[in-house]
MITORVO-215686 format. One record per residue (C-alpha): y, x, z; residue in three letters; residue number from 1. Coordinates in steps of 0.25 Angstrom, whole numbers. Example, Ala and Ser with C-alpha at 12.3 -4.5 7.8 and 13.67 -1.06 7.14 Angstrom:
// MITORVO-215686
+-------+-------+-------+-----+-----+
|    yy |    xx |    zz |   r |   k |
+-------+-------+-------+-----+-----+
|   -18 |    49 |    31 | ala |   1 |
|    -4 |    55 |    29 | ser |   2 |
+-------+-------+-------+-----+-----+
***
This chain:
// MITORVO-215686
+-------+-------+-------+-----+-----+
|    yy |    xx |    zz |   r |   k |
+-------+-------+-------+-----+-----+
|  -143 |  -614 |   625 | met |   1 |
|  -137 |  -602 |   631 | asn |   2 |
|  -133 |  -603 |   646 | gln |   3 |
|  -121 |  -593 |   644 | asp |   4 |
|  -113 |  -603 |   636 | his |   5 |
|  -114 |  -614 |   646 | lys |   6 |
|  -105 |  -606 |   656 | asp |   7 |
|   -94 |  -604 |   646 | thr |   8 |
|   -83 |  -614 |   644 | lys |   9 |
|   -80 |  -617 |   630 | pro |  10 |
|   -66 |  -620 |   632 | asn |  11 |
|   -63 |  -609 |   642 | ser |  12 |
|   -49 |  -603 |   641 | thr |  13 |
|   -47 |  -588 |   639 | pro |  14 |
|   -44 |  -579 |   650 | val |  15 |
|   -30 |  -575 |   645 | tyr |  16 |
|   -25 |  -590 |   646 | val |  17 |
|   -27 |  -589 |   661 | lys |  18 |
|   -18 |  -577 |   661 | tyr |  19 |
|    -8 |  -582 |   652 | ile |  20 |
|    -6 |  -594 |   662 | gly |  21 |
|    -6 |  -584 |   673 | leu |  22 |
|     5 |  -577 |   667 | ser |  23 |
|    14 |  -590 |   666 | phe |  24 |
|    10 |  -593 |   680 | gln |  25 |
|    15 |  -579 |   685 | leu |  26 |
|    28 |  -581 |   677 | phe |  27 |
|    30 |  -594 |   683 | gly |  28 |
|    28 |  -589 |   697 | val |  29 |
|    37 |  -577 |   695 | ile |  30 |
|    48 |  -585 |   688 | gly |  31 |
|    48 |  -596 |   698 | ala |  32 |
|    49 |  -586 |   710 | gly |  33 |
|    60 |  -579 |   703 | thr |  34 |
|    68 |  -591 |   699 | trp |  35 |
|    67 |  -596 |   714 | phe |  36 |
|    72 |  -583 |   719 | gly |  37 |
|    83 |  -584 |   709 | trp |  38 |
|    87 |  -598 |   713 | trp |  39 |
|    86 |  -595 |   728 | leu |  40 |
|    95 |  -582 |   725 | gln |  41 |
|   105 |  -591 |   718 | gly |  42 |
|   106 |  -600 |   730 | lys |  43 |
|   110 |  -588 |   739 | asn |  44 |
|   122 |  -579 |   738 | asp |  45 |
|   115 |  -566 |   740 | met |  46 |
|   118 |  -554 |   731 | lys |  47 |
|   104 |  -548 |   731 | phe |  48 |
|    93 |  -557 |   725 | pro |  49 |
|    84 |  -557 |   737 | val |  50 |
|    78 |  -571 |   733 | trp |  51 |
|    76 |  -568 |   719 | leu |  52 |
|    69 |  -555 |   722 | leu |  53 |
|    61 |  -561 |   733 | leu |  54 |
|    56 |  -573 |   725 | phe |  55 |
|    54 |  -565 |   712 | cys |  56 |
|    44 |  -555 |   719 | phe |  57 |
|    38 |  -566 |   728 | phe |  58 |
|    34 |  -573 |   715 | ser |  59 |
|    29 |  -561 |   708 | ile |  60 |
|    20 |  -559 |   720 | gly |  61 |
|    15 |  -573 |   719 | ile |  62 |
|    13 |  -572 |   704 | ala |  63 |
|     5 |  -559 |   706 | phe |  64 |
|    -4 |  -565 |   717 | tyr |  65 |
|    -7 |  -577 |   708 | gln |  66 |
|   -11 |  -567 |   697 | leu |  67 |
|   -20 |  -559 |   706 | trp |  68 |
|   -27 |  -571 |   711 | asn |  69 |
|   -29 |  -576 |   697 | ser |  70 |
|   -35 |  -562 |   692 | ile |  71 |
|   -43 |  -561 |   705 | arg |  72 |
|   -49 |  -575 |   702 | ser |  73 |
|   -54 |  -571 |   688 | asp |  74 |
|   -64 |  -561 |   694 | lys |  75 |
+-------+-------+-------+-----+-----+
***
């Protein structure tokens, strides 16, 4: 029996499945942050959308940080 075949899992999922899930995670984080900023902006009567922009960019930063950690852990 060849030792190389013992290390591989027969039901291992392809790599692209992980990145499809990661794309939905990024979409969810950015969407939730943008929605929260939009909701908070609606509670205030400010003309300039400070909260919307702040939470939108903050959630984009968090999403890219998660992406970076995920790619870094693959090495």
